[in-house]
C-alpha atoms as one frame of an Amber mdcrd trajectory, in Angstrom:
protein
   0.023   0.255   0.125   1.459   3.388  -0.648   0.624   6.232   1.674   0.562
  10.168   0.682   2.751  12.234   2.187   2.073  16.551   1.726   4.883  18.879
   2.745   4.834  22.358   2.795   5.686  25.720   2.951   2.877  29.157   3.297
   4.273  32.300   3.934   1.726  34.430   6.438   1.048  37.694   7.117   3.019
  39.056  10.456  -0.126  40.666  11.817  -2.287  37.667  11.409  -0.044  34.972
  12.380  -2.551  34.360  15.638  -5.354  34.263  13.363  -3.390  31.583  11.143
  -2.195  29.788  14.280  -5.982  29.888  15.875  -7.110  28.073  11.753  -4.498
  25.726  11.968  -6.265  24.154  15.828  -8.846  24.380  14.080  -7.688  22.439
  10.845  -5.537  19.993  12.774  -7.535  19.096  15.035 -10.459  18.190  12.709
  -8.000  16.532  10.040  -7.410  13.816  12.718 -10.248  12.792  13.514 -10.149
  11.979  10.173 -10.052   8.189   8.924  -7.189   7.593   6.640  -5.413  10.921
   8.300  -2.016   9.434  10.692  -0.256  13.025  11.081  -1.509  16.704  10.704
   0.973  18.784  12.176   1.843  22.899  10.923   4.749  24.667  12.350   6.542
  27.704  12.020   9.943  28.083  10.101  13.410  28.607  13.377  14.523  31.383
  11.129  11.187  32.872   9.703   8.567  33.017  11.748   5.785  33.804   9.419
   6.538  30.926   7.110   4.052  28.254   7.942   5.013  24.530   7.808   2.617
  21.941   7.373   3.108  18.066   7.475  -0.152  15.325   7.044   0.587  11.639
   6.582  -2.586   9.900   4.753  -3.267   6.227   4.603  -3.846   6.960   0.748
  -5.231   8.693  -1.911  -8.710   8.042  -1.090  -8.785   9.964   2.370  -6.827
  12.461   0.602  -9.475  12.897  -1.955 -11.895  13.122   1.285 -10.283  15.470
   3.290 -10.258  17.704   0.563 -14.228  17.402   0.305 -14.515  18.237   3.969
 -16.321  21.270   5.626 -13.372  22.190   7.658 -10.985  22.377   5.125 -13.365
  24.698   2.975 -13.333  26.863   6.015  -9.407  26.444   6.434  -9.466  27.790
   2.841 -10.940  31.105   3.695  -9.283  31.532   6.259  -6.705  31.488   4.522
  -7.627  34.665   2.089  -7.342  36.820   4.966  -3.398  35.225   6.466  -1.655
  34.303   3.623   1.052  36.843   2.360   2.118  34.865  -0.777   1.850  31.177
  -3.009   2.949  28.740  -0.602   4.832  25.564  -1.628   3.003  21.787  -1.196
   4.874  18.728  -2.634   3.085  15.548  -2.518   4.838  12.355  -1.389   3.876
   8.363  -2.110   6.131   6.573  -0.085   5.975   2.729  -0.381   6.764   1.793
   3.258   8.563   3.947   6.201  10.254   3.981   9.339  12.755   5.042  12.309
  15.502   6.938  11.119  18.055   4.485  13.308  16.203   1.322  14.124
């Protein structure tokens, strides 16, 4: 089975950081409750406190597709319009296996 991993960065407006964090908390909690979501994490870059980072892990493409159709994803998209400062960068990976860095 192939897992789907998403990583990305989203530049946010510094004056909207608290609004971005609040939206991220809601999105993370709702996404982790979805079937097929193994990981959903946000953070900010140490070198740029306005650069949000995301890491997601999904059991398969069907779970990710279902995620994109959720009401909380639509609401998050609307919030992003107000907090984002520019184009983000998001990459999708298909992973056939994973494990600890050092066994």
